[in-house]
MIKEKE-376145 format. One record per residue (C-alpha): x negated, y, z. Coordinates in steps of 0.05 Angstrom, whole numbers. Layout:
<r><u>X</u><v>Y</v><w>Z</w></r>
...
This chain:
<r><u>-1055</u><v>609</v><w>351</w></r>
<r><u>-1065</u><v>678</v><w>322</w></r>
<r><u>-1038</u><v>742</v><w>353</w></r>
<r><u>-978</u><v>770</v><w>316</w></r>
<r><u>-994</u><v>834</v><w>278</w></r>
<r><u>-952</u><v>897</v><w>279</w></r>
<r><u>-921</u><v>898</v><w>209</w></r>
<r><u>-867</u><v>935</v><w>171</w></r>
<r><u>-809</u><v>902</v><w>135</w></r>
<r><u>-835</u><v>929</v><w>68</w></r>
<r><u>-900</u><v>891</v><w>77</w></r>
<r><u>-864</u><v>826</v><w>95</w></r>
<r><u>-818</u><v>832</v><w>35</w></r>
<r><u>-877</u><v>846</v><w>-12</w></r>
<r><u>-917</u><v>787</v><w>16</w></r>
<r><u>-860</u><v>738</v><w>11</w></r>
<r><u>-844</u><v>759</v><w>-60</w></r>
<r><u>-917</u><v>746</v><w>-78</w></r>
<r><u>-913</u><v>674</v><w>-54</w></r>
<r><u>-850</u><v>653</v><w>-91</w></r>
<r><u>-791</u><v>683</v><w>-54</w></r>
<r><u>-737</u><v>718</v><w>-95</w></r>
<r><u>-682</u><v>766</v><w>-75</w></r>
<r><u>-622</u><v>725</v><w>-54</w></r>
<r><u>-557</u><v>735</v><w>-91</w></r>
<r><u>-525</u><v>761</v><w>-27</w></r>
<r><u>-579</u><v>816</v><w>-27</w></r>
<r><u>-573</u><v>828</v><w>48</w></r>
<r><u>-522</u><v>870</v><w>83</w></r>
<r><u>-534</u><v>944</v><w>97</w></r>
<r><u>-603</u><v>953</v><w>125</w></r>
<r><u>-626</u><v>881</v><w>114</w></r>
<r><u>-660</u><v>846</v><w>56</w></r>
<r><u>-646</u><v>773</v><w>40</w></r>
<r><u>-700</u><v>731</v><w>6</w></r>
<r><u>-694</u><v>659</v><w>-17</w></r>
<r><u>-742</u><v>604</v><w>-41</w></r>
<r><u>-735</u><v>531</v><w>-56</w></r>
<r><u>-784</u><v>483</v><w>-24</w></r>
<r><u>-820</u><v>424</v><w>-57</w></r>
<r><u>-765</u><v>375</v><w>-37</w></r>
<r><u>-705</u><v>418</v><w>-55</w></r>
<r><u>-697</u><v>450</v><w>14</w></r>
<r><u>-678</u><v>524</v><w>14</w></r>
<r><u>-708</u><v>577</v><w>57</w></r>
<r><u>-666</u><v>640</v><w>68</w></r>
<r><u>-702</u><v>696</v><w>104</w></r>
<r><u>-664</u><v>758</v><w>129</w></r>
<r><u>-709</u><v>818</v><w>142</w></r>
<r><u>-683</u><v>881</v><w>176</w></r>
<r><u>-712</u><v>947</v><w>149</w></r>
<r><u>-755</u><v>968</v><w>208</w></r>
<r><u>-825</u><v>995</v><w>219</w></r>
<r><u>-853</u><v>960</v><w>257</w></r>
<r><u>-813</u><v>895</v><w>261</w></r>
<r><u>-802</u><v>875</v><w>334</w></r>
<r><u>-843</u><v>814</v><w>355</w></r>
<r><u>-782</u><v>770</v><w>369</w></r>
<r><u>-753</u><v>787</v><w>301</w></r>
<r><u>-820</u><v>771</v><w>268</w></r>
<r><u>-821</u><v>703</v><w>301</w></r>
<r><u>-751</u><v>689</v><w>274</w></r>
<r><u>-773</u><v>711</v><w>204</w></r>
<r><u>-832</u><v>664</v><w>207</w></r>
<r><u>-787</u><v>605</v><w>227</w></r>
<r><u>-737</u><v>622</v><w>171</w></r>
<r><u>-793</u><v>624</v><w>119</w></r>
<r><u>-815</u><v>552</v><w>130</w></r>
<r><u>-888</u><v>572</v><w>141</w></r>
<r><u>-928</u><v>561</v><w>204</w></r>
<r><u>-947</u><v>622</v><w>246</w></r>
<r><u>-1020</u><v>621</v><w>221</w></r>
<r><u>-999</u><v>611</v><w>148</w></r>
<r><u>-951</u><v>670</v><w>152</w></r>
<r><u>-1004</u><v>715</v><w>183</w></r>
<r><u>-1051</u><v>696</v><w>126</w></r>
<r><u>-997</u><v>716</v><w>76</w></r>
<r><u>-994</u><v>785</v><w>106</w></r>
<r><u>-1069</u><v>798</v><w>97</w></r>
């Protein structure tokens, strides 16, 4: 298992948009961004990202779970 990087919310949003996420119609509330993607079998993945630099480790773990990617896949997306 790879070590979690220190990463900003802007980098996470940019990386997720590059792999098929789109801005959710709710757009996020206040200082949060909401992204949505549909999986291969119709499942929906809604990711809520607070605008922070850097994102706290616990929050990053939650974002990874919400995205539907494994920890290592997600870290690869950020590179």
